[in-house]
N, C-alpha and C positions, 0 to 999 in steps of 0.2 A: 602620705597616699602611696600605695603599694606601685613599682613600678610594673607596666604592662608588658608581658612577653606573648609578642603576636606570632606565631608559626604561618607562613604561609605555605601550607602542604599541597604538592604537586608530586604525589605519591608513585608514580610510575615513571619509570626508566626509559622507557619510550617518548616520552613527552619532550618537545623542543620548546620550553616555555620561557627560559632566559631571564626567570623572576629578578636575580639581581641585578643584570645590564637595564633591565626593563625600569626599576624603583631607580636606580643610581643616576640615569638620565633625567629621571623627573626630580633628582634633588633629596631623594628619600634614601639614606642609609641601610643598608641591610647587610646583616651576619650571614655569610655564605656556607653553604651545607657542607659540613665536616666530612661527608662521605662522597667526592664525585666520583668517588669510583662505585656509584650506583649501578653502574650497567653489570658490573661483575655481581654486586650483590643480589641482583634479579636469579642469579643462578641456585644461591643458597636454598638451602632447605632444610635438613637436619643432621649435617654431619659437622662434628666438633670445631672444624676452620668457623663453619660461619657463627656457630655460637661465640667464640671467641673475638671475630671481627666484629658483630654486634657490640658484643661487652665493650670493646675498646672504642667505638665510635660514643657508645653510652658516657664513659667516663669522661672521654674528649669533650663531650656537650655539658657536663655537670662542671669540668673544670672551667670551660670557657662563662657559664652562668656564676659559678663562685666568683671570678676575676669581674665580671659585670657588674654583680650586686654587691662586691665590696668596693668597686670603685663610683657606685650609685651611693653607697651610705656614706662614702667619705666626702660627697659631692665634688669628686671628679668627674662625674658622669651627671649633666642636668638634665637630658631628655626623661622623659616618662614612658616613652613608649621605643622597645626595642624590638625590630623586626628579626626575624629569621626566616631564612629558608629552609623548610622542612623542619628538621630537630626533631624533639621529643616523642611527636604523633608518629611521623612515620619511624623512627627507631621502635615504637613499641609494637607496631604492626609487625614490622620485619621478625622482633625478638619473639610474639607470639608466634608466627609459624614457625619458627626454627629452634628455639630454646624455651619451653614453657617456665621453666626455674628461673631465669633471668628476667623473663616478662614480669613475674610475680613481684618478684624482687625490685625491678624497675617501677612500675606500677606504683609501688608501696612509698618509693623514694618520692615519685611525682607528687602523691598526694601529700607529705611532709612538706615539700618544697612550697607548697602555695600559700604559707604562712607568710613568705618573703616575696612573692611574685603573683601576679594576677596572669594566668595562662589564657588565653584565646587563639585559636585557631580558626584561620580562612582555608578550608574547603574546595579545592578545586576538584569538580566531579562531574562526570556525565555518562549517562546510561553506557553510551558504546564506545567510550574510551579505551577498556583495555584490549590491546594487540593480541594477548593469549592465555593459554590457562594458569598460569603465574599470576600476569597483572588481574585478572579476573580475581582470583585468591585474595590478591592485597587489598582489592577494591571492596571485597566482601567482607573481611575484617577489620575494615577501617572503622565502621560507624559502633561496632560492639566495643572496641578500644575507645574512641570517644567518649561512650556512655559511661562504660566503666572510671573512665579517669575523670568525669564530673568535670571536664574543661568545657569552658561555653566556647561555641563555634559558631562560623556562618558559613552555610555552602554556597558555593557559585556554581550553577548547574544549568544557568538557562543560557549560554553562552553558543555562538553559531562557530565563530572564525576566532582563530588565535586573536587576532588583532581585537577582536571585541572582549574578550577573555582578559587581556592585558588593560585595556581601558578600566573593565572591573574591578580589575585588582588594585589598579592607582587610585581610582574611583572610592573602593573600600578600606584605603588604608589612610587615607587623606581622610574620609570622614570620621576613622577612627582617632586618628591623631588630632583632628579639631575639638572633639568631644574629652579626650584625656586634658588637651590644652585648658579647653572651659573650665573642668571640674578641678585641675591644679590651681587655676588662677581663684576659682570660689574656695579655695581650701587655703592658699596662702593669705587671702584677704579676709577669713574668718567669716565669710557668707554662711 
């Protein structure tokens, strides 16, 4: 069974969701967003520095994936579900806006990586969520990126408060974990 790579996508820098803190409090391990300088990243559009920055984030994410994948294959990690704050989908959206060439390369690499990983995205979205034109542009690019990547995704868009959104995220993650544990048990027993 391939490990599942769950990306909790909170695309907007203005969000105050604190996914890592919320899930850690519930006893769920989460790999933190590599680019915590996300507030800087919102200013990037087409200059060379933004392209280099996005490429660096991509490389760091791929390095982390490689280390986790290697440890999983060597039975050092027994989990079948790995949870990430943002990660590849977020990076792809930023790349699509700032560097089309890098975006195409990144998308091709993601499709190759599906051989070893089962990618799933939990998308946090709401109609009036964007605070400015740049955030609106990011949200507009999100769905085309998801469709092109062919990654399974679940959209959480019916929340009213941050507290209810946090509860829904915990519920979705726990449901996915239970499903994966049940599938893994069946596989281990040869059912």
